[in-house]
N, C-alpha and C positions, 0 to 999 in steps of 0.2 A: 440370410437368404442370398444365394449367389446370383441366380438369374431367374427372373419371373417368367412364367408361361402364360400367354394370353391367347384366348380363343375368340376368333371372329366368326359369328354366325350371321350370314348375309347372303340372300339369294342372288344379288347382283354381283357377278364375278369381278367386274371392273372396280367397284367400290371395295370389295373384299381384298383384292390384291393391292389396291392403292393404299389402304390402311396398313396392310402387312408390310409394305416397303418402308413406311415411316416408322413403324414399331420396331422393325429389325434394325433400322439405323440407330435406334435408341438403345440397342443391345438386348431387346426382349426376344424370347423364343416364341414363335407364333404358330398357331394351328388354325385351320380353316374348316368351316362346315357350311353347306348351302341351304340348310333348313334346320328346324328344331329337332327333327329325328336324328340327323347326323350330328348335331350339336351335343345331344345327350349321350350318344355313343362315344364321341370324342372325350367327353368329361369322364366317362367310366374307364376309358383307356389310358388317359394321361392325367398328370397332376396339373390342374389349372388354378391360377392365382387371380385371374380376372377374365370376365367374358364381356364382349361387345356384341349385343344381340339386336338384330332388326326385328321390328314388330310384325310387319306384313311379310309372310313367307309361305310357300306351298307346304303341303303335308302337315306341318306343325308350326303354328305362328309363334312369335316371340313371347307373348304373354303366357300361353300354355306351357311353353318350354320353361319359362321363369318359374311358374308354379311347381312344375315337376322337379326342378333343380332344388328348390327350397324343401319340397317334400322329402327329397333324398338326403336332406341335412347338409348340403354343401353351403358353406358360409362365405365363399369368395365374393367380392363385389361384382355387380353386373351393371353395365351401362347400356340402356336401351336406345336404339336408333329408330326414328320414324319420320316420315314425310308429313305426318299430321302435326299440327301445331296447337290444336284445341287443348284447353286446360284439362278437360275431362280425361283425355287419353294419357296425359302425363300422370295424373292422379291415379288412374287405374294401374299403370305400370309400376309406380312406386308402391302402391298398396299390395301388389302381388309379390313384392320382395326385391324389386330393383333398387339400386343405390343411387342411380342418376339417370337423366333423360336428356338426350341430345337430338335436336330437331334438324332434319335435312332441309336444305343444304347446310353443311357445317364446314368450318375451316379445320384443316388438319391440326393446326396449332392449338385450337380450342380442345379438340378431342384428346390430343397428347397431354395437355395440361390436366385434364380431368383424370386420365389414366394414371398419370404420375401421382396425383393427389390421392386417389383411392388406394394405390399400391403402397404409398407411404403409410397410410393408416392401417392397411391390412398387414403390412410387414410388422408393425408394432403389435398387432393382435397375435400374429403367429409367434412372435418372440415371447409374449406373455403366456401363451398356451404352452410353449416349450418349457418355460421356466416352471410353470405349474406342474407339468408332467415330471420334470426332474425332481421337483420337491414333493412328490406325492407320498413320500415316506415321512414327511414332516406334517404333523397334525396340530392345528392351532384352534383352540376354543377360547375366545376372549384373550386373557393374559396367560392362559395355560398352553404350553407348547411341549410336544413330545416328538422326539426324533428317533425313528426306528433303527436307522443305520448306526448312529453314534450311541444309542441307548441312553439318551439324556432327556431329562425333564426339567423345565423351568417354569416359574410363575412370576409374571411381570419382570422377566429378565433375571430372576434370582434362581440359581441352580437348586434342584431338589434331589436328594439321594433316596432312591427307592430300592428295595430288594428285587431280585429277578421276578418273583411271583407278583409283587406289587406292580412292577412295571408291566407285566403281561396283562394283569387285570385292567389297569388303567388304559393300556393300549386298546384292548378289546372295546371298552366303553367309548373311548375317544374316536375310534374309527366308525362308530355308529351313534353319533350324537342324537339325543332325543329318544333313542330306543331303550325300552326297559328290558333288562336281562334278569331272569330269576337266578337265585343263588345256585340252583342245580345246573343251569345252563352255563353260568360262569365257571363253575367247578369243572364241568365236562370239557369245556373249550380250553381252559388253561392247563388243567392236569392231564387232559387226554385220557380220561378213564371215567367210568360210571360214577355218578355222585351217590355216595352212601350217607356221609355225614357232612353237611354243609356249614357247620358252625364256624369252621375256619374262615369262610368267606366273610362273615360279619366282622371277624377280628381284622382281617386284611383291609376291608373297607374302612374301618375306623382308623387304622394306621395311615392309610393313604390320605384320608381327610385331614388328619392332623398335620400332614406334610404339605398339602397343596392349598388348604383353605386358610384364610386369614382368621376366620372364626368358625371352627369346626361345628359348633352348635347351630350356626346359621350358614350352612354351606352355600357357596355360590355355584360351584361346579358339580360336585358329586352328590346327587340327591337320592333319597330313599323314597320309593313308591310303596307305601305301606301295604303289606299283604301280597305284593307282586314281585318286587325286586329292586334293582338299582339302575341308575342311568346317569350319563353326563348331560347336563342341561345345555341346550342350544343357546348360544349367546346372540 
């Protein structure tokens, strides 16, 4: 992450601009909104990594905005600001999806410390999500691992050699752990043609088991659902 984007949603212009000055001095890119309605619009327009949201605002208050942010599946941290100091208000804000709560009046250094802390954690979260996205072609079930790009399979770190058809069958099952596929569906998805004779599927399944299971007679991964089909067991 090169530069974090922070949104300040506060109806008091002086407070809003004062916070912006300190955040910009820290190297952050800052966006402003005067109420919850403007705040939501800004979130939809820009990539936001953290929001500082006042509770009491016209048109749409901070709690309502917070609820809508989470309903829209935005995961960035939110720090709520409020002149209220009662415990119940803090609990309400946190229960609605806020990550932190700062009571007015507050010192700039305290707010900056909280911003920096939350962004460090969120940065690690974004890195983890990015790594997961890059590795989406690597499927892992317990000690069984299949890599679509390198066309490699391993069990507990031990390489397993599969034929191209065995690899395709295993990949279909591993991409859908827990789902039962009939022999007909496996044939049609792997061979890309209508299933007429599916006896070959049983043969391939047996060979895959012999290669990936420690004890093929008591399989850990590749299970038969009698009368229905085959599945890779969730671990």
